[in-house]
C-alpha positions as CSV (number, residue, x, y, z in Angstrom):
1,M,0.0,0.0,0.0
2,R,1.2,3.5,-0.6
3,T,2.5,5.4,2.4
4,P,1.8,9.1,3.1
5,T,5.1,9.9,1.4
6,G,4.0,8.2,-1.8
7,V,6.2,5.1,-1.6
8,D,4.8,1.5,-1.7
9,C,5.4,-0.5,1.4
10,K,3.9,-3.9,2.3
11,Y,3.9,-3.0,6.0
12,F,1.8,0.2,5.8
13,Y,-1.9,-0.1,6.2
14,G,-4.5,2.5,5.5
15,D,-8.2,2.2,5.8
16,Y,-10.1,5.1,4.2
17,F,-13.4,3.4,3.5
18,R,-16.5,5.5,4.0
19,G,-14.7,8.4,5.8
20,R,-12.4,6.3,8.0
21,N,-8.9,7.6,8.4
22,V,-6.9,4.7,9.9
23,E,-3.2,4.5,9.1
24,E,-0.6,2.3,10.8
25,C,2.7,0.5,10.1
26,N,2.4,-3.2,10.9
27,L,6.2,-3.6,11.2
28,L,6.3,-0.9,14.0
29,K,3.1,-2.3,15.5
30,S,4.7,-5.7,15.8
31,A,7.6,-4.1,17.8
32,S,5.1,-2.2,20.0
33,I,6.1,1.2,18.6
34,A,3.5,3.8,18.0
35,W,3.5,4.9,14.4
36,Q,3.7,8.6,13.3
37,P,3.4,9.8,9.7
38,D,6.9,11.4,9.9
39,Y,8.5,8.0,10.3
40,C,7.7,7.1,6.7
41,R,9.6,10.1,5.4
42,K,13.1,8.6,5.9
43,C,12.2,4.9,6.5
44,P,14.6,2.5,4.8
45,V,12.1,-0.4,4.7
46,P,10.6,0.4,1.2
47,S,14.0,0.5,-0.4
48,I,15.1,-2.7,1.4
49,L,12.0,-4.5,0.1
50,M,12.6,-3.3,-3.4
51,A,16.3,-4.3,-3.4
52,N,15.9,-7.6,-1.5
53,A,12.9,-9.9,-1.5
54,C,14.5,-12.7,0.5
55,E,11.8,-14.7,2.3
56,F,14.2,-15.7,5.2
57,M,15.1,-12.1,6.2
58,I,13.3,-10.8,9.2
59,L,13.3,-7.0,9.7
60,S,13.3,-5.5,13.2
61,P,12.7,-1.7,13.6
62,R,13.6,0.7,16.3
63,I,13.3,4.5,16.6
64,T,16.5,6.5,16.9
65,R,17.4,10.1,17.2
66,S,20.6,11.5,15.7
67,V,22.8,13.8,17.7
68,T,22.3,16.6,15.2
69,N,18.5,16.2,15.0
70,L,17.2,15.3,18.4
71,F,13.6,16.4,17.6
72,K,13.2,14.3,14.4
73,P,13.2,10.5,15.3
74,Q,13.7,8.1,12.5
75,V,13.3,4.4,11.9
76,E,16.4,2.2,12.0
77,I,16.3,-1.4,10.8
78,T,18.2,-4.5,11.8
79,A,17.9,-7.7,9.8
80,F,18.3,-11.4,10.7
81,C,18.4,-14.3,8.3
82,Q,16.4,-17.3,9.5
83,K,18.1,-19.7,7.0
84,T,21.7,-19.0,8.2
85,N,20.8,-17.9,11.8
86,R,22.9,-14.8,11.7
87,D,22.6,-11.1,11.6
88,V,22.5,-9.4,8.2
89,K,25.0,-6.5,8.0
90,E,23.5,-4.9,4.9
91,P,19.7,-5.6,4.6
92,H,19.7,-4.1,1.0
93,I,22.0,-6.9,-0.1
94,G,21.2,-9.7,2.3
95,C,23.4,-12.3,3.9
96,G,24.8,-13.7,0.7
97,E,23.8,-17.3,1.3
98,C,20.3,-17.4,-0.2
99,H,21.0,-15.2,-3.2
100,P,24.8,-15.3,-3.8
101,I,26.4,-12.4,-5.7
102,N,28.4,-13.7,-8.6
103,F,31.1,-11.5,-9.9
104,V,32.2,-11.9,-13.5
105,V,35.7,-10.8,-14.3
106,K,36.4,-9.9,-17.9
107,E,39.9,-10.3,-19.2
């Protein structure tokens, strides 16, 4: 579903039927974090989902505040691979086990 910022995200839910205005993020809701529309502005989840569709990768959100911008909290994502049982350093790429990256060297 399309977020308030105009990006598609499978975790965002909006119910606008017959005048309703219910919006929430199911990823944040699963971590017991109250959703705010500003969180979607710099959320990395839509770009992670577009870059990596691995079925074994579990995303875990948390809200952080940077030192320079204490009043603008943002979503930070950590990822875990269920297949290899290890943390994923770069969620955009994945762990490298399920979808190996093959480099071709031209001579």
